[in-house]
C-alpha positions as CSV (number, residue, x, y, z in Angstrom):
1,X,74.9,286.3,48.1
2,X,73.5,283.2,49.6
3,X,70.0,283.7,50.4
4,X,70.2,281.8,53.9
5,X,66.5,280.2,53.4
6,X,67.5,277.7,56.0
7,X,67.3,280.4,58.5
8,X,64.1,282.3,56.8
9,X,62.6,279.3,57.2
10,X,63.0,279.4,60.9
11,X,62.1,283.0,61.2
12,X,58.7,282.2,59.4
13,X,57.7,279.4,61.6
14,X,58.6,281.4,64.8
15,X,57.2,284.6,63.7
16,X,53.6,282.9,62.9
17,X,53.5,282.9,66.7
18,X,55.3,285.8,68.3
19,X,55.5,289.5,67.0
20,X,59.0,290.0,68.5
21,X,62.0,287.7,67.1
22,X,65.5,288.0,68.7
23,X,68.2,286.8,66.3
24,X,71.3,286.2,68.2
25,X,74.9,284.8,66.8
26,X,78.5,285.6,66.1
27,X,79.7,289.0,64.7
28,X,79.6,288.9,61.0
29,X,77.7,285.7,60.7
30,X,75.1,287.6,58.6
31,X,72.3,288.7,60.9
32,X,71.9,292.0,59.3
33,X,71.8,290.5,55.6
34,X,69.4,288.0,57.1
35,X,67.1,290.7,58.5
36,X,67.2,292.4,55.1
37,X,66.3,289.3,53.2
38,X,63.2,288.7,55.4
39,X,62.2,292.2,55.0
40,X,61.8,291.7,51.2
41,X,58.6,289.7,52.0
42,X,57.0,292.9,53.7
43,X,55.6,295.9,51.9
44,X,56.5,298.4,54.9
45,X,59.7,298.0,56.6
46,X,61.9,300.1,58.8
47,X,65.6,299.6,59.5
48,X,67.1,300.9,62.5
49,X,70.7,300.5,63.6
50,X,72.1,301.8,66.8
51,X,75.6,302.1,65.6
52,X,74.4,304.7,63.2
53,X,74.5,308.5,64.9
54,X,71.5,309.7,63.2
55,X,69.3,306.6,64.1
56,X,70.2,307.3,67.6
57,X,69.5,310.6,67.6
58,X,66.0,309.9,66.0
59,X,65.7,307.5,68.9
60,X,66.3,309.7,71.7
61,X,64.1,312.4,70.1
62,X,61.1,310.1,70.0
63,X,61.2,306.4,71.1
64,X,58.5,305.4,68.9
65,X,60.1,306.5,65.7
66,X,59.1,303.8,63.9
67,X,55.7,305.3,63.8
68,X,56.8,307.6,61.1
69,X,57.3,305.0,58.7
70,X,56.2,305.6,55.0
71,X,53.5,303.0,54.2
72,X,52.8,301.3,50.9
73,X,49.7,299.5,52.1
74,X,47.7,298.3,55.3
75,X,49.7,295.5,55.8
76,X,51.7,294.8,59.0
77,X,55.3,296.6,59.1
78,X,58.6,294.8,59.9
79,X,60.7,296.8,62.2
80,X,64.4,296.0,62.4
81,X,66.3,296.7,65.5
82,X,69.8,296.2,65.0
83,X,72.5,296.2,67.7
84,X,69.7,297.7,70.0
85,X,71.1,295.7,72.9
86,X,73.9,298.5,73.2
87,X,71.5,301.0,74.6
88,X,71.9,300.6,78.5
89,X,68.1,300.3,78.9
90,X,67.2,298.2,76.1
91,X,65.0,295.3,77.8
92,X,62.8,297.9,79.4
93,X,62.6,299.8,75.9
94,X,61.7,296.5,74.2
95,X,59.1,295.6,76.9
96,X,57.3,299.0,76.5
97,X,57.0,298.9,72.9
98,X,56.2,295.3,72.4
99,X,53.0,296.0,75.2
100,X,52.0,299.1,73.2
101,X,52.7,297.8,69.6
102,X,52.9,294.1,69.4
103,X,49.5,294.0,67.6
104,X,50.4,296.4,65.2
105,X,53.9,295.8,64.3
106,X,56.4,292.8,63.6
107,X,59.9,293.0,65.3
108,X,63.3,291.9,64.4
109,X,65.9,292.3,67.2
110,X,69.3,291.4,66.2
111,X,72.7,291.5,67.9
112,X,76.3,290.5,67.5
113,X,76.7,289.1,71.0
114,X,74.0,286.9,73.3
115,X,71.1,289.5,73.8
116,X,70.6,288.0,77.3
117,X,74.1,289.2,78.8
118,X,74.0,293.1,78.5
119,X,71.9,294.0,81.3
120,X,71.2,292.4,84.6
121,X,68.5,294.7,85.9
122,X,65.3,295.8,84.4
123,X,61.9,294.1,83.8
124,X,61.8,290.7,82.4
125,X,60.9,290.2,78.6
126,X,59.7,286.5,79.4
127,X,57.0,285.5,77.2
128,X,57.2,288.6,74.9
129,X,59.8,287.3,72.2
130,X,61.2,283.7,70.8
131,X,65.0,283.8,69.9
132,X,66.8,281.9,67.2
133,X,70.7,281.8,66.6
134,X,72.5,282.4,63.5
135,X,75.6,280.9,62.8
136,X,78.2,281.0,59.9
137,X,77.8,278.6,57.2
138,X,77.6,274.9,58.0
139,X,77.6,272.0,55.7
140,X,74.1,271.4,56.9
141,X,72.9,274.7,55.6
142,X,74.9,275.0,52.6
143,X,74.4,271.1,51.5
144,X,70.3,271.8,51.3
145,X,69.7,268.0,52.4
146,X,67.9,268.3,55.9
147,X,66.0,265.7,56.7
148,X,62.9,266.4,59.1
149,X,63.8,266.4,62.8
150,X,61.3,263.6,63.5
151,X,62.9,261.2,60.8
152,X,66.3,262.1,62.5
153,X,65.1,261.2,66.1
154,X,63.8,257.9,64.7
155,X,66.8,256.8,62.9
156,X,69.8,259.2,63.1
157,X,71.9,256.8,61.2
158,X,70.1,257.0,58.0
159,X,72.3,258.2,55.1
160,X,72.8,258.4,51.2
161,X,75.5,259.4,49.2
162,X,73.7,261.8,46.8
163,X,75.5,265.0,45.8
164,X,78.9,263.8,47.4
165,X,81.2,265.5,45.4
166,X,79.3,268.7,45.9
167,X,79.2,268.2,49.5
168,X,82.8,267.5,49.8
169,X,83.7,270.6,47.9
170,X,81.8,272.7,50.1
171,X,83.6,270.9,53.5
172,X,87.0,271.6,52.0
173,X,85.7,275.4,51.3
174,X,84.6,275.6,54.8
175,X,87.8,273.9,56.2
176,X,89.8,276.5,54.2
177,X,87.9,279.7,54.5
178,X,85.5,279.3,57.6
179,X,81.8,279.7,57.4
180,X,81.7,283.5,58.0
181,X,80.1,284.6,54.8
182,X,82.8,287.2,53.8
183,X,85.8,285.0,53.6
184,X,83.8,281.9,52.4
185,X,82.2,283.5,49.6
186,X,85.7,285.2,48.3
187,X,86.9,281.8,47.9
188,X,90.4,283.4,48.5
189,X,93.2,282.5,51.0
190,X,94.4,286.0,51.2
191,X,90.9,287.3,51.8
192,X,90.5,284.7,54.7
193,X,93.6,285.5,56.4
194,X,93.2,289.5,56.2
195,X,89.6,288.6,57.6
196,X,90.8,286.2,60.4
197,X,93.6,288.6,61.3
198,X,91.3,291.5,62.1
199,X,88.1,289.5,63.1
200,X,89.3,288.7,66.9
201,X,91.1,291.6,67.2
202,X,88.2,293.9,66.5
203,X,85.7,291.8,68.5
204,X,87.9,291.8,71.8
205,X,89.1,295.4,71.7
206,X,85.6,296.8,70.5
207,X,82.5,294.4,71.5
208,X,83.9,292.8,74.6
209,X,85.7,295.7,75.8
210,X,83.1,298.1,75.5
211,X,81.1,296.0,77.8
212,X,83.1,294.7,80.1
213,X,86.3,296.5,82.0
214,X,89.3,294.4,80.8
215,X,92.6,295.3,82.4
216,X,94.8,293.8,79.8
217,X,93.5,293.2,76.6
218,X,96.6,292.0,75.1
219,X,96.6,289.1,77.3
220,X,92.9,288.2,76.4
221,X,94.3,288.3,72.7
222,X,97.0,286.2,73.5
223,X,94.8,283.5,75.5
224,X,92.8,283.3,72.1
225,X,95.9,283.1,70.0
226,X,96.8,280.0,72.2
227,X,93.5,278.2,71.9
228,X,93.6,276.7,68.4
229,X,96.5,274.6,69.8
230,X,94.5,273.3,72.5
231,X,91.6,271.9,70.3
232,X,90.7,268.5,70.6
233,X,91.8,268.0,74.3
234,X,89.7,268.8,77.6
235,X,91.1,272.6,78.1
236,X,93.6,273.0,80.9
237,X,93.0,276.2,82.8
238,X,96.1,275.8,85.0
239,X,98.2,275.5,82.0
240,X,96.8,278.5,80.5
241,X,97.3,280.4,83.7
242,X,100.8,279.6,83.9
243,X,101.3,280.4,80.1
244,X,99.7,284.0,80.6
245,X,100.9,284.4,84.1
246,X,97.4,285.6,85.0
247,X,95.0,284.1,87.9
248,X,93.0,281.2,87.0
249,X,89.8,283.1,87.7
250,X,90.8,285.7,85.0
251,X,91.4,282.9,82.5
252,X,88.2,281.2,83.3
253,X,86.2,284.5,83.0
254,X,88.0,284.9,79.6
255,X,87.0,282.1,78.3
256,X,83.5,282.6,79.5
257,X,83.3,286.0,77.4
258,X,84.8,284.1,74.5
259,X,81.6,282.0,74.5
260,X,79.5,285.0,75.3
261,X,80.5,287.0,72.2
262,X,80.5,283.8,70.1
263,X,84.6,283.5,69.6
264,X,83.9,280.0,70.5
265,X,82.0,277.5,72.4
266,X,82.6,274.8,74.7
267,X,81.2,271.5,75.7
268,X,81.1,269.6,79.1
269,X,82.0,266.0,79.8
270,X,79.1,263.7,80.1
271,X,79.2,261.2,83.3
272,X,75.7,259.6,83.3
273,X,75.9,255.6,83.1
274,X,79.6,255.9,82.7
275,X,81.9,254.1,85.2
276,X,85.0,256.2,86.5
277,X,83.9,259.1,84.1
278,X,86.0,262.2,84.3
279,X,84.1,265.2,86.0
280,X,83.8,268.8,85.3
281,X,86.1,268.8,82.1
282,X,85.3,271.0,79.0
283,X,86.6,271.1,75.5
284,X,86.9,274.2,73.4
285,X,86.2,274.8,69.9
286,X,86.4,278.0,67.5
287,X,83.9,279.3,65.1
288,X,87.0,280.3,62.9
289,X,88.2,276.8,62.5
290,X,90.7,277.4,59.9
291,X,92.8,278.8,62.8
292,X,93.3,275.4,63.9
293,X,96.7,274.1,61.9
294,X,96.5,270.5,63.1
295,X,94.6,268.7,60.6
296,X,92.8,266.1,62.8
297,X,92.0,268.9,65.5
298,X,90.5,271.2,62.6
299,X,88.6,268.3,61.5
300,X,87.2,267.8,65.1
301,X,86.4,271.2,65.4
302,X,84.4,271.5,62.1
303,X,82.4,268.3,63.4
304,X,81.7,270.1,66.7
305,X,80.5,273.4,65.2
306,X,78.2,271.3,63.0
307,X,76.9,269.4,66.0
308,X,76.4,272.6,68.2
309,X,74.8,274.5,65.6
310,X,72.3,271.5,65.1
311,X,71.2,271.1,68.9
312,X,70.9,274.7,69.4
313,X,68.6,275.3,66.8
314,X,66.7,272.3,67.6
315,X,66.4,273.7,71.3
316,X,65.5,277.4,69.6
317,X,62.6,275.5,67.6
318,X,61.4,273.6,70.6
319,X,62.1,270.1,69.1
320,X,63.5,268.7,72.6
321,X,66.0,269.5,75.5
322,X,69.3,268.9,73.5
323,X,72.8,269.1,74.8
324,X,76.2,268.3,73.5
325,X,79.0,266.5,75.4
326,X,82.1,264.3,75.4
327,X,82.8,261.1,76.9
328,X,85.8,260.2,79.0
329,X,86.8,258.1,81.6
330,X,89.8,257.7,84.0
331,X,91.5,255.2,81.7
332,X,91.7,257.7,79.1
333,X,89.3,256.2,76.8
334,X,87.3,259.0,74.9
335,X,84.4,259.6,72.4
336,X,84.6,263.1,70.9
337,X,80.8,263.8,71.0
338,X,77.4,262.9,72.9
339,X,74.1,264.2,72.0
340,X,71.7,264.1,74.7
341,X,68.0,264.9,75.0
342,X,66.4,265.4,78.0
343,X,69.4,264.5,79.9
344,X,69.4,261.1,78.4
345,X,72.2,259.8,75.9
346,X,70.9,259.8,72.4
347,X,73.9,259.4,69.7
348,X,77.5,259.0,70.2
349,X,79.6,260.9,67.4
350,X,83.3,260.1,67.0
351,X,85.5,262.2,64.5
352,X,88.4,259.9,63.3
353,X,89.6,261.6,59.8
354,X,90.3,258.0,58.0
355,X,89.9,255.4,60.2
356,X,87.3,252.7,58.7
357,X,87.3,250.8,61.9
358,X,85.1,251.8,64.8
359,X,87.4,253.2,67.6
360,X,87.7,250.9,70.8
361,X,86.4,253.6,72.9
362,X,83.4,254.3,70.8
363,X,82.5,250.2,71.0
364,X,83.0,250.6,75.1
365,X,81.1,253.4,75.6
366,X,78.3,252.7,73.0
367,X,77.7,249.2,75.3
368,X,77.6,251.2,78.1
369,X,75.0,253.7,77.2
370,X,73.0,251.4,74.5
371,X,72.6,254.2,71.8
372,X,73.5,254.6,68.2
373,X,76.6,255.7,67.3
374,X,78.5,257.4,64.2
375,X,82.3,257.5,63.3
376,X,82.7,260.3,60.8
377,X,86.0,260.4,58.4
378,X,87.1,263.1,56.2
379,X,87.4,261.3,53.2
380,X,85.5,258.5,51.2
381,X,82.8,258.0,49.0
382,X,80.9,255.3,50.6
383,X,79.7,254.3,54.3
384,X,79.2,251.1,56.1
385,X,77.2,249.9,59.3
386,X,78.9,247.7,61.8
387,X,77.2,245.7,64.7
388,X,78.1,246.1,68.2
389,X,76.0,243.9,70.6
390,X,72.4,244.9,69.3
391,X,73.5,248.3,68.3
392,X,74.9,249.8,65.2
393,X,77.6,252.1,64.1
394,X,77.8,254.2,61.0
395,X,81.1,254.9,59.2
396,X,80.6,257.6,57.1
397,X,82.1,260.6,55.3
398,X,81.7,263.6,57.7
399,X,80.4,265.9,55.0
400,X,77.7,263.5,53.7
401,X,76.1,262.3,57.4
402,X,76.3,266.3,58.4
403,X,74.8,267.6,55.5
404,X,71.5,265.8,56.2
405,X,71.4,267.1,60.0
406,X,67.8,268.9,60.5
């Protein structure tokens, strides 16, 4: 089993400042495994899972059940509360145990959805925890070549070709089996297909339906099945509305649920300093990228997942106020991605499969925004730098540049 050391390091930094840490992310991304890996560094640990009936019975008989932990030494115990958000009063519960026990225990609270959506009321937990996100495997995690965030922000175009063969092999495995640990570690197409066929079905019919009243689960599943063919272009809700014969608001709400439960993610347009920019469009991507059969769209989806993982964790760690966008104007010129920091453009990224010349749109938008740019390809064993009126464009294999992301 891969040890997820990338995320253990995040945990260690955050846990040094807060005694309650939330871990949120897609179902089956490895949150329980990560929690148990972290627990190995503690002499005294207690694992609680809301989905286990015996654990729930213990909880209702004594909400401070973890005080019964059998200790091996005087060190601070680690208490893992898995899926506790399924308890309807979970926020007030966590507030209470934090206020009473935060000086005596360390807590991990993990959940298979966004831990901030399950209860609208209740007392705020603000100031009592840090949260970080655990994602499926990415080339940045598996390649183990991450440069410090300070160095990346100083020069996002730096690159070397060390371990290129290894990184390309990892990239191809991610393209074939996804980054979810079970199918990825199996390395088998049959395992991936079995896993993928059941994953969304279970998540929609169990996790989502348990929390939200969905009148037509089968139509929601059909929407998810349609999404792979929409990757790479701004999502047209009216078109999906017509396909499914449901209302505009229904489709929009379902897409929002897909994001909240980590079936996918979307990115908005960037409009600042862009003449005749397209307004309010979004592009949608899947965490299960191999579902996207078109090779070019799948490549873009994989790049999107790497960038989304990066900006999300940079925000979790307090490195800045990062966001991910795409750029498009009414002349239909488009660049796939733009990373912004504090609402200012920072870096343009284009995904172009095998094109070794910078795209015309990339040249145009780089001149407008005056930022560095990267054009990522799916093949190649070298890179080059191209000038564009005082700025530079790096053209490089995706698996190599992305493997260095902080």
